[in-house]
C-alpha positions as CSV (number, residue, x, y, z in Angstrom):
1,M,9.3,-22.4,-37.7
2,R,9.4,-19.4,-36.1
3,L,7.0,-17.6,-33.0
4,G,5.2,-15.0,-34.0
5,L,6.9,-12.7,-31.2
6,P,8.0,-9.5,-31.5
7,I,12.0,-9.0,-32.3
8,I,14.0,-6.3,-30.3
9,S,15.6,-3.9,-32.4
10,I,19.3,-4.9,-32.6
11,N,21.3,-5.3,-35.9
12,P,21.9,-8.5,-36.8
13,Q,25.3,-8.0,-37.7
14,E,26.5,-6.2,-34.3
15,K,27.1,-8.1,-31.5
16,V,26.2,-7.4,-28.5
17,S,27.3,-8.7,-25.4
18,K,24.6,-10.3,-22.8
19,S,24.9,-8.1,-20.6
20,A,24.5,-5.1,-22.7
21,F,21.3,-7.6,-24.0
22,R,20.2,-8.1,-20.4
23,K,20.5,-4.6,-19.5
24,K,18.1,-3.8,-22.4
25,I,15.7,-6.4,-22.1
26,L,15.6,-5.2,-18.8
27,K,15.4,-1.5,-18.8
28,S,12.6,-1.3,-21.9
29,P,9.5,-1.9,-19.7
30,F,10.9,1.8,-17.9
31,Q,10.2,3.7,-21.5
32,K,7.0,2.1,-22.7
33,F,5.5,2.2,-19.8
34,K,6.5,5.9,-18.3
35,W,3.2,7.6,-19.1
36,K,1.2,4.7,-17.2
37,L,3.4,5.3,-14.5
38,F,2.5,9.5,-14.5
39,L,-1.0,8.6,-14.8
40,L,-0.6,6.1,-11.9
41,F,1.2,8.7,-10.2
42,L,-1.8,11.6,-10.6
43,L,-4.2,9.0,-9.5
44,T,-2.4,8.1,-6.5
45,F,-2.3,12.0,-5.8
46,L,-5.5,12.8,-6.3
47,I,-6.6,10.2,-3.8
48,S,-4.2,11.7,-1.4
49,Y,-5.3,15.6,-2.2
50,I,-9.1,14.6,-1.8
51,T,-8.1,13.0,1.5
52,F,-6.3,15.6,2.7
53,L,-8.8,18.6,1.5
54,V,-11.7,16.3,4.0
55,H,-9.3,16.9,6.7
56,F,-8.3,19.6,6.2
57,N,-11.7,21.4,5.5
58,L,-12.9,19.7,9.2
59,V,-10.3,21.0,10.7
60,N,-10.3,24.8,10.1
61,N,-14.2,24.8,10.0
62,L,-14.3,23.1,14.0
63,S,-11.7,25.7,14.9
64,H,-12.7,29.1,16.1
65,D,-10.1,31.3,14.5
66,R,-9.5,32.5,11.1
67,G,-10.1,29.6,7.8
68,R,-13.7,29.1,9.7
69,G,-17.0,29.6,7.1
70,Y,-15.0,28.4,4.1
71,F,-13.9,25.3,1.9
72,F,-10.6,25.5,0.7
73,Y,-9.2,23.8,-2.2
74,L,-6.4,23.8,-4.8
75,F,-7.6,27.2,-6.7
76,G,-9.3,28.8,-3.9
77,K,-12.2,28.8,-1.9
78,Y,-15.9,28.6,-1.6
79,R,-17.9,30.8,0.7
80,L,-19.8,28.2,3.6
81,I,-21.1,31.0,5.8
82,E,-24.7,30.0,7.7
83,K,-24.2,33.5,8.7
84,I,-22.1,36.3,11.4
85,D,-23.6,37.6,15.1
86,G,-20.9,39.4,16.0
87,S,-17.7,38.5,16.1
88,K,-19.0,33.9,15.7
89,I,-19.4,32.8,12.7
90,Y,-21.9,30.1,12.2
91,V,-21.0,27.2,9.1
92,D,-23.3,26.2,7.4
93,W,-22.3,22.2,7.8
94,S,-25.2,20.9,6.0
95,K,-23.4,22.1,2.9
96,L,-19.8,21.3,4.4
97,L,-20.6,18.0,5.0
98,F,-22.6,17.2,1.5
99,V,-19.3,18.9,0.0
100,L,-17.2,16.2,2.1
101,F,-19.8,13.4,1.4
102,L,-19.4,14.0,-2.5
103,L,-15.7,14.4,-2.4
104,Y,-15.3,11.1,-0.5
105,F,-18.0,8.6,-2.0
106,P,-18.2,9.2,-5.5
107,L,-15.5,10.8,-6.2
108,K,-12.3,9.3,-4.0
109,I,-13.9,5.5,-4.2
110,I,-14.7,6.0,-8.1
111,I,-11.2,7.3,-9.0
112,H,-9.8,4.1,-6.1
113,L,-11.3,1.6,-7.9
114,V,-9.9,3.8,-11.8
115,L,-6.5,3.4,-9.8
116,G,-6.7,-0.6,-9.1
117,Y,-7.8,-1.9,-12.3
118,W,-5.5,0.4,-14.2
119,Q,-2.5,-0.8,-11.7
120,K,-3.4,-4.5,-12.8
121,N,-3.8,-3.6,-16.1
122,C,-0.4,-2.0,-16.4
123,E,1.1,-5.6,-14.4
124,R,-0.2,-7.4,-17.1
125,E,1.1,-5.2,-19.9
126,V,4.8,-5.0,-18.3
127,N,4.6,-8.9,-17.5
128,V,3.7,-9.5,-21.3
129,C,6.7,-7.3,-22.6
130,L,9.0,-9.2,-20.2
131,V,7.6,-12.5,-21.1
132,K,8.0,-12.0,-25.2
133,K,11.8,-10.6,-25.1
134,L,13.0,-13.4,-23.0
135,L,11.2,-16.0,-25.1
136,N,12.9,-13.7,-28.4
137,Y,16.0,-14.0,-27.0
138,A,15.5,-17.6,-26.4
139,E,14.7,-18.5,-29.7
140,R,17.7,-16.6,-30.8
141,N,19.6,-18.8,-28.5
142,K,18.3,-22.2,-28.6
143,D,21.4,-23.7,-27.7
144,L,21.9,-21.2,-24.6
145,M,18.2,-22.6,-23.8
146,A,18.9,-26.2,-24.1
147,K,21.1,-25.3,-20.7
148,K,18.9,-25.8,-17.2
149,S,16.0,-25.4,-19.1
150,D,13.5,-26.3,-16.0
151,E,15.2,-23.4,-13.9
152,K,14.0,-21.3,-17.0
153,V,11.0,-22.0,-17.1
154,Y,10.3,-20.8,-13.3
155,I,11.9,-17.8,-14.2
156,I,8.5,-17.1,-16.8
157,D,6.0,-18.6,-15.1
158,N,6.9,-17.6,-11.6
159,V,9.9,-14.5,-11.2
160,V,8.7,-12.4,-14.0
161,P,4.9,-12.0,-13.0
162,E,5.8,-11.1,-9.7
163,F,8.8,-8.8,-11.3
164,S,6.0,-7.1,-12.7
165,R,3.8,-6.7,-10.2
166,Q,6.8,-4.8,-8.1
167,F,8.1,-3.2,-11.4
168,I,4.4,-0.9,-10.9
169,S,3.5,-1.5,-7.2
170,I,6.9,-0.5,-5.6
171,P,6.7,3.3,-7.3
172,V,3.0,3.3,-7.0
173,D,3.5,2.7,-3.6
174,L,6.5,5.3,-2.5
175,F,4.9,8.0,-4.3
176,E,1.8,7.5,-2.5
177,I,4.2,7.9,1.0
178,F,5.6,11.1,-0.1
179,V,2.8,12.7,-1.3
180,S,0.4,11.9,1.7
181,I,3.2,12.9,4.1
182,S,4.0,16.2,2.3
183,F,0.1,16.5,3.1
184,A,0.4,15.9,6.7
185,S,3.5,18.1,7.1
186,F,1.6,20.9,5.8
187,S,-2.0,20.7,8.0
188,L,0.9,20.9,10.8
189,Y,2.8,23.8,9.3
190,F,-0.8,25.4,9.5
191,L,-1.9,24.0,12.8
192,V,1.0,25.9,14.2
193,K,1.3,29.2,12.3
194,S,-2.7,29.6,12.5
195,Y,-3.5,28.6,16.2
196,Q,0.3,30.3,17.1
197,L,1.8,27.2,18.8
198,S,5.7,28.0,17.8
199,W,6.9,27.1,21.0
200,L,5.5,23.4,20.3
201,V,8.0,22.7,17.6
202,P,11.1,21.7,20.1
203,L,8.7,19.4,21.4
204,L,7.1,18.3,17.8
205,F,10.9,17.8,16.3
206,I,12.6,15.9,19.1
207,F,9.0,14.0,19.5
208,V,9.4,12.9,16.2
209,L,12.9,12.8,15.8
210,I,13.1,10.1,19.0
211,N,10.6,8.1,17.7
212,L,11.6,7.8,14.0
213,I,15.2,6.3,15.7
214,W,13.3,3.6,18.1
215,F,11.2,3.0,15.3
216,G,14.4,2.1,12.7
217,F,15.9,0.2,15.6
218,L,12.8,-1.7,16.9
219,Y,12.0,-2.8,13.0
220,N,15.4,-3.6,12.2
221,R,15.6,-5.8,15.3
222,F,12.3,-7.4,15.0
223,G,12.6,-7.7,11.8
224,S,15.2,-9.9,11.3
225,L,14.0,-12.0,14.3
226,H,11.2,-12.3,12.3
227,Q,12.7,-14.0,9.1
228,T,14.2,-16.1,10.8
229,N,11.9,-17.3,13.0
230,L,9.9,-17.3,9.7
231,A,12.6,-19.6,8.1
232,K,13.6,-22.0,11.2
233,K,9.3,-22.5,11.4
234,K,9.4,-23.5,7.5
235,N,11.6,-25.7,7.9
236,C,10.3,-27.5,10.8
237,Q,6.9,-28.1,8.7
238,N,9.4,-29.0,5.7
239,I,10.6,-32.2,7.8
240,E,7.6,-33.0,9.3
241,K,5.8,-33.0,5.8
242,F,9.0,-34.7,4.5
243,Q,8.7,-37.6,7.3
244,I,4.8,-38.5,7.0
245,K,5.3,-38.6,3.4
246,T,8.2,-40.9,3.7
247,W,5.6,-43.2,6.2
248,L,2.7,-42.7,4.3
249,E,4.8,-44.4,1.0
250,G,6.1,-46.7,3.8
251,L,2.8,-48.5,4.5
252,K,1.8,-48.4,0.5
253,N,5.1,-50.1,-0.2
254,D,5.1,-52.9,2.4
255,N,8.0,-51.9,3.5
256,K,9.7,-51.9,7.0
257,L,8.3,-48.9,8.9
258,K,9.3,-47.2,12.2
259,S,6.9,-47.3,14.7
260,S,4.2,-44.7,14.2
261,K,5.0,-43.7,17.6
262,S,8.1,-42.0,16.9
263,L,6.3,-40.1,14.3
264,S,4.6,-38.8,17.1
265,K,7.3,-37.7,19.4
266,L,8.6,-35.8,16.3
267,L,5.1,-33.8,15.9
268,D,4.9,-33.0,19.5
269,R,8.6,-32.1,19.6
270,N,8.0,-29.8,16.3
271,S,4.6,-28.4,17.4
272,Q,6.6,-27.4,20.1
273,Q,9.7,-25.8,18.5
274,I,6.8,-24.1,16.2
275,T,4.7,-22.8,19.5
276,N,8.2,-21.1,21.0
277,L,8.7,-19.5,17.2
278,D,5.2,-18.3,17.2
279,F,5.5,-16.9,20.9
280,L,8.8,-14.8,19.8
281,S,7.2,-13.7,16.5
282,T,4.3,-12.1,18.6
283,F,6.9,-9.7,19.9
284,C,7.7,-8.2,16.5
285,Q,4.2,-6.5,16.2
286,L,5.3,-4.2,19.0
287,P,6.7,-1.1,16.3
288,E,3.3,-1.2,14.5
289,L,1.3,-2.0,17.8
290,A,3.3,1.5,19.2
291,I,2.8,3.4,16.1
292,S,-0.3,3.0,16.4
293,G,-0.6,4.7,19.7
294,I,1.7,7.5,18.5
295,S,-1.4,10.2,18.6
296,I,-2.0,9.4,22.0
297,L,1.6,9.0,23.4
298,F,1.9,12.8,22.2
299,L,-1.4,13.6,24.3
300,F,0.2,12.4,27.3
301,L,3.9,14.0,26.7
302,Y,2.0,17.4,26.2
303,Y,0.3,17.2,29.3
304,Q,2.2,15.9,31.3
305,I,4.9,18.4,30.5
306,Y,3.7,21.7,28.8
307,R,0.3,21.7,31.0
308,G,2.0,20.0,34.0
309,G,-1.0,17.9,34.4
310,R,-3.6,20.5,34.5
311,G,-6.2,22.1,32.6
312,D,-7.7,20.6,29.6
313,L,-7.1,19.7,25.9
314,S,-7.8,21.9,23.1
315,W,-8.7,20.9,19.2
316,D,-6.0,22.4,18.1
317,I,-3.1,19.8,20.2
318,Y,-5.6,17.3,19.0
319,F,-5.5,18.2,15.2
320,I,-1.1,18.0,16.1
321,A,-1.5,14.6,17.6
322,N,-4.2,12.7,14.7
323,G,-1.2,14.6,11.9
324,L,1.5,12.9,13.7
325,Q,-0.6,9.7,13.7
326,T,-0.6,10.1,9.7
327,I,3.2,10.6,8.9
328,F,4.0,7.7,11.9
329,F,1.3,5.5,9.5
330,K,2.6,6.2,6.4
331,I,6.9,5.9,7.8
332,K,5.8,2.7,8.9
333,K,4.3,1.5,5.3
334,G,7.5,2.5,4.0
335,F,9.3,0.4,6.5
336,G,7.0,-2.5,5.3
337,L,8.0,-1.9,1.5
338,L,11.8,-2.2,2.3
339,P,11.8,-6.3,2.2
340,V,9.3,-6.1,-0.9
341,I,12.1,-3.8,-2.6
342,S,14.9,-6.5,-1.3
343,T,12.1,-9.5,-2.6
344,W,12.5,-6.9,-6.5
345,Q,15.5,-6.6,-6.6
346,D,16.6,-10.2,-5.6
347,N,13.8,-11.1,-8.6
348,Y,16.1,-8.8,-11.1
349,Q,19.1,-10.9,-10.5
350,K,16.9,-14.0,-10.9
351,I,15.9,-12.6,-14.9
352,G,19.1,-11.7,-15.5
353,S,20.4,-15.1,-14.9
354,F,18.0,-16.2,-18.0
355,F,20.7,-14.9,-20.4
356,S,23.6,-17.7,-18.8
């Protein structure tokens, strides 16, 4: 009796290699779900764009330069001037804040919820699509499936769902990072141009470049240390669990056992090792903690280098520091995706082993 699964469009008379069949199965979701991915990208863009609009229009109307008294959007601008007294423009803050409130709370939240639901739905559809294709292949190659059947069941039950989630989440997250950095960079360009801060460009360039270099170095150094420590910690915990399980089973079977004191010594020794590993792992948070203070670091350097430690700080410099903070937060998120991408590649290889 045949399973009621869709048959892949391959000519039965045509001999297709396993590698070609594998590539066809794994690449098919890209073609089938490209429009749904496009919709996910669109929703992601709208969320980033709304965030940009809120920040951009607040910056414009808090300044005392051009752009004050208007709400700018993609296709134009909306006048929000309460009155003009000589050269001074009074912003109608009641209307502006109401517009920003509507943008963020009803609109952005609704789009964010729709994005979350649609993303979960797409992940499920990709999972079902891949499982159907793998089962269809298994039905066509029963003799091959008899080998390492437990491993193939594990791939379908565990690897495919994780691969499906990463198949959708990774491109969406990468697109969100790109769009957010683009908007933040445009804000910096606008601030530099509007406030005539071209003399600040060398500091911005050097600041961004140096911080990218040291953040990449720290992330690579501490990231590998963190993974090593996690592996050691997991190994200690597994040994501990095995020893406890063996000792308790010995009680049940009335076998001769080692004294519980030896087990206690093992627990104490493992506790010391895990404590040391946890202590080293705390230093792995240094890159993230440093990124959180990028805006303060920039303000400090600007005030000490360009202002000579004297005078006041203006809104424009604060807004530039805030833009840099946004950019580096997204860069940090991008570095955080690297292990996820590596796992996705490993899962791809594991699914490929289903055909061997």
